[in-house]
N, C-alpha and C positions, 0 to 999 in steps of 0.2 A: 801231361801235355798230349799224350796219345790216349785215344778212348780205349776203355776195356771192353773186351766182347761180352755181349749179352748173354749168350747161350755158352756158359762157362763148361758144360759137360762135352761140348763139341771143339773146345780148343785143343790143338795140336801142341805137343812139347816143343821146346826149342830144337830138341835133336830130330824129331819127326818134321819139322819145317825145314831144317837143314837139309835132311835126306831128299826132300822134294827139290829143293834148289839145286842140289848135286845131281839129281836125276834128270831134271828138266832140260830141255834144249831151247825152248822159246818162252817168251812172256810178253807182257804188255808194259811198256814204260810211259809214265804220265808226267808231262812237264807243263809249266805255265805257257800257254799258247798266245796267239795274237789276239788282241781285243779282249783280253781276260777270258777267253774260252780255254778250258784245258785241251791239251793235245796229247793224244795217247797212240803209241806207234808200237806194233809188234816187231820183236826183233830176237835174234839169237844172242846168246849170253853165256857167260861161264861164272860159276861161283868158286870163291877161292879166299880163305882166311877172313870170313865175315865181310867180303867185298864182292860186288858183282862188275863184271867187266863187259863193254860192249865194244864193238867197232863199227866204223861207218864213214861216210864221206866227211870231208873237212868243212862243208856248208850245209846249211839246211834248216828246217824248222825245229828240229829236236836240240840242235846246237843253240839256235837262238833262244829257246826256252830255257835252257840251262844257264845261258849267260844272263837272261832276265831274272832267274831265280833258281838257285843251286838244289833247293828243296824239291824231291821228287818222290813218286812212287813206282813200285815195279810189282806187277802181279804175275804168278805162274799157276796154272790150272795143272794139276796132276791128274785128277780123274773128274769124268763128266759123264755119267751114265744115266740116260733117261730111263726111267722106269714107269711105263705107260700105265700099266694096270694100278699103280700105287699112287699115281698123279704127282711124282717126285723126281727128283734127280739125285743120284748117289755122287756127291761131288767131294773133293779134296782140293784145297788151294792154300796158298800162302801169298801174304802181300808184305811188302817191306817198305819202309819209309827211310829215307837218308838224305843225303847230299852228294851230288853229282859234280864231276869236275873233269875238264879235258886234261888228260895226262900230257907232261911235258915229253920231248922228243926222247931224252935219255930213259925214261921210264916205260915207253910204249913197247919197246922189245920184250921185255920180261912178261907184260900182260898178254902180248900177242904168243908168246911161247906157251903160256898157259892155255890160251884159246885154241891153238892150233892142237896141241896134245889133246885137247878135249874131243875136238871134231875129226881129227885125222890121226888116230892113236895108231893105225896100222902103216902109217907112212913114217919112214926113217926119219929120226931127228935132224939128220944132215939135210935131207930134202925139204923138211919143214923149215929149217933155218934159212935155206936158199929162199924159198918163197917168201918169207918174212922180210929178207934183205931186198928183194924186188919190190914189195909192196909198201915198205915201211914209211916212205916219205909221202906216199899218197893216202894214208889211212889215218883217221883220228880214233884214239882209244879214250874211252869214257871210263871212269872208276866211280862206282856208286859205293859209298861208305854207308854201311846199314847202322841206322840209329834205333830203329823199332821194327820187329818182325811179328807177324801173327799168323797162325795157320788154323784153319777150320775143315772140319769134315761133317758131312751128313750124319744126322743121328743113327740112320741105319748102319753106317760104317763104325761107328762107336760101338753099337750093339754086338756087331760082328767080331769085334776085337775082344770084347768082354767074354765071349764064348770059348 
């Protein structure tokens, strides 16, 4: 169902891909947009237990796209170093494919706890919990269940790892 990567020597392992997802703080979510145009939106996220969580407003083009088609993709760029004298870029990235869904009210709290712990680790849990309580009713949480993941890096980075 999902295509194999052509340049197999540049494929990242599942473990390396997960490390990128755990390390990253932003990515681009692509959903089915209006009039059959793709709609891609950059956003903050958290990876946890083979799922990716996003938060946002309760209305908008992103949610309309998910309602239209739950199948989405999400891309995280870990490295993007332009090397002028080599006419290339030393890149490392991951793309995931999966199904997105809006989380129900009773589920949102746990996802928000994971998200706030990721982005505000120096804030006491009690303070984070109060912030969640304050904004819980106004926020929409989206869960992306990963069905396929592939990571790739520049051949120059592959060579560096081999040394």
